[in-house]
C-alpha positions as CSV (number, residue, x, y, z in Angstrom):
1,M,20.0,80.4,39.2
2,Y,19.2,76.7,41.6
3,I,18.5,74.1,39.6
4,N,16.7,70.7,41.6
5,I,18.5,67.9,40.5
6,V,19.1,64.2,41.3
7,Y,21.5,64.0,44.0
8,I,24.5,62.5,43.7
9,Y,26.8,60.9,46.1
10,I,30.4,60.8,45.5
11,M,32.1,59.7,48.4
12,K,34.9,57.5,48.7
13,R,34.0,55.9,44.9
14,K,30.2,55.4,45.5
15,I,28.2,56.6,43.7
16,I,24.1,56.3,45.4
17,N,21.3,58.0,43.2
18,D,18.9,59.1,46.7
19,S,15.8,60.3,44.6
20,G,12.8,60.1,46.3
21,L,14.1,61.0,50.0
22,N,13.8,64.6,51.7
23,K,16.0,67.0,52.9
24,S,16.9,65.9,56.1
25,Q,17.6,62.4,54.8
26,K,19.7,63.0,51.8
27,S,21.4,65.0,54.2
28,A,22.0,62.0,57.6
29,L,23.2,59.7,54.4
30,H,25.5,61.6,52.9
31,K,27.3,61.6,56.4
32,H,26.6,58.1,57.2
33,S,28.0,57.0,54.0
34,I,31.4,58.0,55.4
35,H,31.4,55.5,57.7
36,H,29.7,52.6,55.4
37,T,29.8,50.9,51.9
38,E,28.0,51.6,49.3
39,K,25.7,48.5,49.5
40,H,25.1,49.9,53.2
41,I,23.8,53.1,52.3
42,K,21.3,51.4,49.0
43,S,20.1,49.1,51.2
44,M,19.1,51.9,53.9
45,I,17.5,54.0,50.6
46,M,15.8,51.3,49.3
47,N,14.0,50.7,53.2
48,I,13.8,54.7,53.9
49,K,12.1,54.3,50.7
50,K,10.2,51.3,51.9
51,G,8.4,53.6,54.8
52,R,10.5,52.9,57.9
53,S,12.5,55.0,60.2
54,F,16.7,55.7,59.2
55,K,17.8,53.8,62.3
56,D,15.5,50.8,60.9
57,S,16.5,51.0,58.2
58,H,20.4,51.2,59.0
59,L,19.9,48.1,61.8
60,I,18.1,45.9,59.0
61,A,21.2,46.3,56.4
62,I,24.2,46.2,59.8
63,K,22.2,42.7,60.0
64,K,22.2,42.5,56.5
65,L,25.4,43.0,54.8
66,G,27.5,44.5,58.2
67,K,29.1,47.5,57.9
């Protein structure tokens, strides 16, 4: 039985709530989180929720926070 719950990434001690994102965005961020910091991923999630694309939110996070 599958229960729909909020995904919480625990990757290299990163705990990030990604509620409000669709399945493909969650998958892409999960893969992306291996190479970036928790602050970077949180910034990306915030920008994606505001309607920006994955690429745009990544560039904003890089300029604002670095890797």
